[in-house]
C-alpha positions as CSV (number, residue, x, y, z in Angstrom):
1,X,-73.1,60.0,-14.8
2,X,-75.8,60.4,-17.3
3,X,-75.1,59.3,-20.9
4,X,-74.3,62.1,-23.3
5,X,-74.2,62.3,-27.1
6,X,-71.2,60.6,-28.5
7,X,-70.4,58.9,-25.2
8,X,-68.6,55.5,-25.1
9,X,-67.3,52.9,-22.8
10,X,-64.1,53.8,-20.9
11,X,-60.8,52.3,-22.1
12,X,-59.1,50.9,-19.0
13,X,-55.5,49.7,-18.7
14,X,-54.8,47.6,-15.7
15,X,-51.1,47.3,-14.8
16,X,-49.8,44.5,-12.5
17,X,-46.8,42.2,-12.7
18,X,-48.9,39.1,-11.8
19,X,-52.5,38.7,-12.8
20,X,-54.5,35.8,-11.2
21,X,-55.9,34.9,-7.8
22,X,-53.4,32.1,-7.3
23,X,-50.6,34.5,-6.8
24,X,-51.9,36.0,-3.6
25,X,-54.4,38.3,-2.0
26,X,-53.5,41.5,-3.8
27,X,-53.6,39.7,-7.1
28,X,-57.0,38.2,-6.2
29,X,-58.2,41.7,-5.5
30,X,-57.1,42.9,-8.9
31,X,-58.6,39.9,-10.8
32,X,-62.0,40.1,-9.1
33,X,-62.3,43.9,-9.6
34,X,-61.5,43.5,-13.3
35,X,-64.0,40.7,-13.6
36,X,-66.7,42.9,-12.1
37,X,-65.8,45.9,-14.3
38,X,-65.4,44.0,-17.7
39,X,-69.1,44.3,-18.5
40,X,-69.1,48.1,-18.4
41,X,-65.5,49.0,-19.4
42,X,-63.1,48.0,-22.1
43,X,-60.4,46.4,-19.9
44,X,-56.9,45.4,-21.1
45,X,-54.4,43.9,-18.6
46,X,-50.7,44.5,-18.9
47,X,-48.7,42.0,-16.8
48,X,-45.6,39.8,-16.7
49,X,-47.3,36.6,-15.5
50,X,-50.9,35.6,-16.4
51,X,-52.7,32.8,-14.6
52,X,-56.4,33.6,-14.8
53,X,-59.5,32.0,-16.3
54,X,-60.9,35.4,-17.2
55,X,-61.3,36.0,-21.0
56,X,-59.9,39.5,-20.8
57,X,-57.6,41.1,-23.5
58,X,-54.1,41.1,-22.0
59,X,-50.5,41.7,-23.0
60,X,-47.8,39.7,-21.3
61,X,-44.4,41.4,-21.1
62,X,-42.0,38.7,-19.9
63,X,-39.4,39.6,-17.4
64,X,-36.0,40.3,-18.9
65,X,-33.4,37.8,-17.7
66,X,-30.9,38.8,-15.1
67,X,-32.7,41.9,-13.8
68,X,-33.1,42.1,-10.0
69,X,-36.6,42.8,-8.8
70,X,-36.2,46.6,-8.5
71,X,-34.7,47.0,-11.9
72,X,-37.4,44.7,-13.3
73,X,-40.1,47.0,-11.9
74,X,-38.5,50.0,-13.6
75,X,-38.2,48.1,-16.9
76,X,-41.8,46.8,-16.7
77,X,-43.2,50.3,-15.9
78,X,-41.3,51.9,-18.8
79,X,-42.6,49.2,-21.3
80,X,-46.1,49.6,-20.0
81,X,-45.9,53.4,-20.2
82,X,-45.5,53.2,-24.0
83,X,-48.3,50.7,-24.4
84,X,-50.9,52.4,-22.2
85,X,-50.6,55.8,-23.8
86,X,-53.9,55.5,-25.7
87,X,-56.0,54.5,-22.7
88,X,-58.5,56.7,-20.9
89,X,-57.5,55.6,-17.4
90,X,-54.5,53.6,-16.1
91,X,-55.2,51.6,-13.0
92,X,-52.0,50.3,-11.4
93,X,-51.2,47.9,-8.6
94,X,-47.5,48.4,-8.8
95,X,-45.2,50.7,-6.8
96,X,-44.2,52.9,-9.7
97,X,-45.0,56.3,-11.2
98,X,-47.4,55.0,-13.9
99,X,-51.1,55.2,-13.1
100,X,-54.1,57.5,-12.6
101,X,-55.6,55.1,-10.0
102,X,-52.9,53.8,-7.7
103,X,-54.0,50.9,-5.5
104,X,-51.8,50.4,-2.5
105,X,-51.9,46.9,-0.9
106,X,-48.9,46.9,1.3
107,X,-47.2,49.0,3.9
108,X,-45.5,52.0,2.2
109,X,-41.8,51.6,1.8
110,X,-41.0,54.8,3.6
111,X,-43.1,53.8,6.5
112,X,-41.6,50.3,6.6
113,X,-38.0,51.5,6.4
114,X,-38.1,54.6,8.6
115,X,-41.1,54.6,10.9
116,X,-41.8,51.0,11.8
117,X,-39.5,50.6,14.8
118,X,-36.4,50.6,12.7
119,X,-33.0,51.2,14.3
120,X,-30.5,53.8,13.2
121,X,-28.4,51.1,11.6
122,X,-31.4,49.8,9.6
123,X,-32.3,53.3,8.5
124,X,-28.7,53.9,7.4
125,X,-28.6,50.7,5.5
126,X,-31.7,51.9,3.6
127,X,-30.2,55.2,2.5
128,X,-27.0,53.4,1.4
129,X,-28.8,50.9,-0.8
130,X,-29.4,51.7,-4.4
131,X,-32.3,49.2,-4.4
132,X,-34.1,50.8,-1.5
133,X,-33.5,54.3,-2.8
134,X,-35.0,53.2,-6.1
135,X,-38.1,51.9,-4.4
136,X,-38.4,55.1,-2.3
137,X,-38.1,57.3,-5.4
138,X,-40.8,55.3,-7.3
139,X,-43.1,55.4,-4.3
140,X,-42.7,59.2,-3.9
141,X,-43.5,59.6,-7.6
142,X,-46.5,57.3,-7.2
143,X,-48.0,59.3,-4.3
144,X,-47.2,62.7,-5.7
145,X,-50.3,64.9,-6.3
146,X,-51.1,65.5,-9.9
147,X,-54.4,66.2,-11.8
148,X,-56.5,63.0,-12.2
149,X,-54.5,60.9,-9.8
150,X,-56.1,59.1,-6.8
151,X,-54.5,56.7,-4.3
152,X,-56.6,53.8,-3.2
153,X,-55.6,52.1,0.1
154,X,-56.8,48.5,0.4
155,X,-57.5,49.1,4.2
156,X,-57.7,51.9,6.7
157,X,-54.5,50.6,8.2
158,X,-52.6,51.3,4.9
159,X,-54.3,54.7,4.7
160,X,-53.0,55.6,8.2
161,X,-49.5,54.5,7.2
162,X,-49.5,56.5,4.0
163,X,-50.6,59.6,5.9
164,X,-47.8,59.0,8.5
165,X,-45.1,58.5,5.8
166,X,-46.2,61.2,3.3
167,X,-47.8,64.4,4.7
168,X,-48.6,65.5,1.2
169,X,-50.0,63.1,-1.4
170,X,-52.6,62.8,-4.1
171,X,-56.1,62.3,-2.7
172,X,-56.4,59.0,-0.9
173,X,-59.5,56.8,-0.4
174,X,-60.1,53.4,1.1
175,X,-61.6,50.6,-1.0
176,X,-61.3,47.2,0.7
177,X,-61.3,43.9,-1.1
178,X,-64.6,42.1,-1.3
179,X,-65.8,38.5,-1.3
180,X,-68.2,36.2,-3.1
181,X,-70.5,34.2,-0.8
182,X,-71.1,30.7,-2.2
183,X,-74.8,30.1,-3.0
184,X,-74.5,26.6,-1.6
185,X,-71.7,24.9,0.4
186,X,-70.6,21.4,-0.7
187,X,-71.2,18.5,1.6
188,X,-68.3,18.4,4.1
189,X,-68.0,14.6,4.3
190,X,-67.9,14.3,0.5
191,X,-65.3,17.0,0.1
192,X,-63.1,15.5,2.8
193,X,-63.2,12.2,1.0
194,X,-62.3,13.9,-2.3
195,X,-59.3,15.5,-0.6
196,X,-58.2,12.2,1.1
197,X,-59.1,13.5,4.6
198,X,-60.7,11.5,7.4
199,X,-64.3,12.6,7.6
200,X,-64.4,11.9,11.3
201,X,-61.7,14.4,12.4
202,X,-61.8,18.1,13.1
203,X,-59.9,20.5,10.8
204,X,-58.5,24.0,11.0
205,X,-57.4,25.7,7.8
206,X,-54.6,28.2,7.0
207,X,-54.5,29.6,3.5
208,X,-51.8,32.0,2.3
209,X,-49.4,32.6,-0.5
210,X,-46.7,32.2,2.1
211,X,-48.2,30.2,5.0
212,X,-45.0,30.3,7.0
213,X,-45.1,34.1,7.0
214,X,-48.8,34.1,7.9
215,X,-48.4,32.2,11.2
216,X,-47.9,28.5,10.4
217,X,-45.1,28.1,13.0
218,X,-47.4,29.5,15.7
219,X,-50.3,27.2,14.6
220,X,-47.9,24.2,14.9
221,X,-47.0,25.2,18.4
222,X,-50.7,25.4,19.2
223,X,-51.4,22.0,17.8
224,X,-49.0,20.5,20.2
225,X,-51.5,21.5,22.9
226,X,-54.6,20.4,21.1
227,X,-56.2,16.9,20.8
228,X,-54.8,14.5,18.3
229,X,-58.1,14.5,16.4
230,X,-57.5,18.1,15.4
231,X,-55.7,18.4,12.1
232,X,-54.6,21.3,9.9
233,X,-55.2,22.0,6.2
234,X,-52.6,24.3,4.7
235,X,-53.0,25.7,1.2
236,X,-50.6,28.0,-0.5
237,X,-47.2,28.6,-2.0
238,X,-45.4,27.2,-5.0
239,X,-42.0,25.9,-5.8
240,X,-40.3,24.7,-2.6
241,X,-42.9,26.2,-0.3
242,X,-45.1,23.1,0.1
243,X,-42.1,20.9,1.0
244,X,-40.9,23.5,3.5
245,X,-44.3,23.4,5.2
246,X,-44.1,19.6,5.3
247,X,-40.6,19.8,6.8
248,X,-41.8,22.1,9.5
249,X,-44.6,19.7,10.4
250,X,-42.2,16.8,10.6
251,X,-39.9,18.8,12.8
252,X,-42.8,19.6,15.1
253,X,-43.8,15.9,15.3
254,X,-47.0,16.7,13.5
255,X,-46.5,15.1,10.0
256,X,-49.6,13.0,10.3
257,X,-51.8,15.9,11.4
258,X,-50.8,18.5,8.8
259,X,-52.1,18.2,5.2
260,X,-50.4,20.5,2.6
261,X,-51.5,21.6,-0.8
262,X,-49.7,24.1,-3.1
263,X,-51.5,27.3,-4.2
264,X,-54.8,26.7,-6.0
265,X,-57.0,28.6,-8.5
266,X,-60.1,27.9,-6.4
267,X,-60.0,27.2,-2.6
268,X,-63.8,26.8,-2.0
269,X,-63.6,23.0,-1.4
270,X,-60.8,23.5,1.1
271,X,-62.9,25.9,3.2
272,X,-65.8,23.5,2.9
273,X,-63.6,20.7,4.3
274,X,-62.7,22.7,7.4
275,X,-64.3,23.4,10.8
276,X,-62.6,26.7,11.5
277,X,-60.0,29.1,10.1
278,X,-56.8,30.2,11.9
279,X,-54.9,33.3,10.6
280,X,-52.3,34.5,13.1
281,X,-50.5,36.8,10.6
282,X,-47.8,39.2,11.7
283,X,-48.4,41.6,8.8
284,X,-51.4,41.8,6.5
285,X,-52.5,45.2,5.2
286,X,-56.0,43.8,4.9
287,X,-56.2,39.9,5.0
288,X,-58.6,38.4,2.5
289,X,-58.4,34.9,4.0
290,X,-60.4,35.5,7.2
291,X,-63.1,37.3,5.2
292,X,-63.3,34.4,2.7
293,X,-63.5,32.0,5.6
294,X,-66.4,33.9,7.1
295,X,-68.2,33.9,3.7
296,X,-67.9,30.1,3.7
297,X,-69.4,29.9,7.2
298,X,-66.3,29.2,9.2
299,X,-65.5,30.6,12.7
300,X,-62.3,32.5,12.5
301,X,-59.3,33.0,14.8
302,X,-57.1,36.0,13.7
303,X,-54.5,38.5,14.7
304,X,-55.5,41.8,16.2
305,X,-55.6,45.1,14.2
306,X,-51.9,45.9,14.7
307,X,-51.1,43.0,12.4
308,X,-54.2,42.5,10.2
309,X,-56.1,45.3,8.6
310,X,-59.3,43.3,8.2
311,X,-59.6,43.2,12.0
312,X,-60.5,46.9,12.0
313,X,-63.9,45.7,10.8
314,X,-64.3,42.9,13.3
315,X,-66.0,42.9,16.7
316,X,-63.7,40.8,18.9
317,X,-65.6,37.8,20.4
318,X,-68.6,38.5,18.2
319,X,-67.5,38.2,14.6
320,X,-64.3,36.3,15.3
321,X,-61.8,35.4,18.1
322,X,-59.1,38.1,18.0
323,X,-55.6,37.2,19.3
324,X,-53.7,39.5,21.6
325,X,-50.4,37.8,20.6
326,X,-50.5,35.9,17.3
327,X,-47.2,34.3,18.1
328,X,-48.5,32.7,21.3
329,X,-49.3,29.1,20.6
330,X,-51.1,28.6,23.9
331,X,-53.5,31.5,23.1
332,X,-54.2,30.1,19.7
333,X,-54.8,26.7,21.2
334,X,-57.2,28.2,23.7
335,X,-59.2,29.9,20.9
336,X,-59.4,26.7,18.9
337,X,-60.5,24.8,21.9
338,X,-63.3,27.4,22.5
339,X,-64.6,26.8,19.0
340,X,-64.3,23.0,19.1
341,X,-65.9,22.6,22.6
342,X,-68.5,25.3,22.7
343,X,-70.9,24.7,19.9
344,X,-73.2,27.6,20.7
345,X,-70.3,30.0,20.5
346,X,-69.1,28.4,17.3
347,X,-72.5,28.8,15.7
348,X,-72.7,32.4,16.9
349,X,-69.4,33.2,15.3
350,X,-70.5,31.5,12.1
351,X,-73.7,33.6,11.9
352,X,-71.9,36.9,12.7
353,X,-69.1,36.1,10.2
354,X,-71.6,35.4,7.4
355,X,-73.4,38.7,8.1
356,X,-70.1,40.6,8.1
357,X,-69.0,39.0,4.9
358,X,-72.3,40.0,3.2
359,X,-71.3,43.6,3.7
360,X,-68.2,43.2,1.5
361,X,-69.7,43.0,-2.0
362,X,-67.5,43.0,-5.1
363,X,-70.3,44.8,-7.0
364,X,-70.2,47.7,-4.5
365,X,-66.4,47.7,-4.7
366,X,-66.4,47.8,-8.5
367,X,-68.9,50.7,-8.4
368,X,-66.6,52.6,-6.1
369,X,-63.8,52.3,-8.7
370,X,-66.3,53.3,-11.4
371,X,-66.9,56.6,-9.6
372,X,-63.1,57.2,-9.5
373,X,-62.8,56.5,-13.2
374,X,-65.7,58.9,-14.0
375,X,-63.8,61.6,-12.1
376,X,-60.6,60.9,-14.1
377,X,-62.6,60.9,-17.4
378,X,-64.4,64.1,-16.5
379,X,-61.2,65.9,-15.8
380,X,-59.9,64.8,-19.2
381,X,-63.1,65.8,-21.0
382,X,-63.9,62.2,-22.1
383,X,-67.5,61.6,-23.0
384,X,-67.9,58.5,-20.7
385,X,-70.9,56.2,-20.6
386,X,-71.4,54.2,-17.4
């Protein structure tokens, strides 16, 4: 859009309950998009938890005590609605009615509760639950067509699920997460020593906000079939989660081969310490971890596209090793063995992964959002300067 007389920067309200990459993949997406947009837009973040190094104006609206999650979401949305009234565009990552740009990171509630292989009993339980009815109502209001509203699916898999669950919605486009490729990788031996790891061993890595839900048990089953000099780095979770992961390793007889860290602000050094990434998730709308691992030059083993949206962008056997059954420990072990014992294949996976990661630029993703904002501003008659 060309500058016009009296034009100005766009005032952007970003609404999310948790802001900061440490909270998970969806939160990392939001933080990085806002970081990329802050130079050209007046960004203000409205959240309930803030854990970010970004110097962005923000308002923290603490969660009211005693409210269950669904009532908290309603309360948070109503409070934000009053505070965002003077902004040009409201960009939301929450399943609620507030927002011009609605970014959908997870499987739609209606699809999950009624169209994802659910039994009659499960469907009945949904319609008899005030909590699920509230979520469904907020989702239907979120997707409802209205002037200036656009849905943004974080993957083509989510876009397909939205289309299946809601035949009529606001316009929907796909804008995936992006990734930063490090200019220079730290020395592997030095990083391993800093982390207290043996420089002479081989390491896989699993990073997730909830590593148990992203396939840790399957990886532990695989490790029972792999040489003892293959160890696992696990990063993610908070509270009791790290201890739960250690307990699972002990129960599997692998306590000396599994190295656990809680969620971190930056995970670059952990990728640098690893030889490969394993990500046998059973449900990721996109899955930023395998993309980040590729950007750090790691060969990747990941679930097929039924379970991981990012796999839609992957050439199996070329960009990564794709699992037919992410719960099959033997299949995971075979994929890891292939990388450890076939250096030429491992190097080919690294090169292809780096090339694929290079196509996911945060700059391009921020520009895609800028186009959407311009459309909203134009419909409101706002003299907007890019």
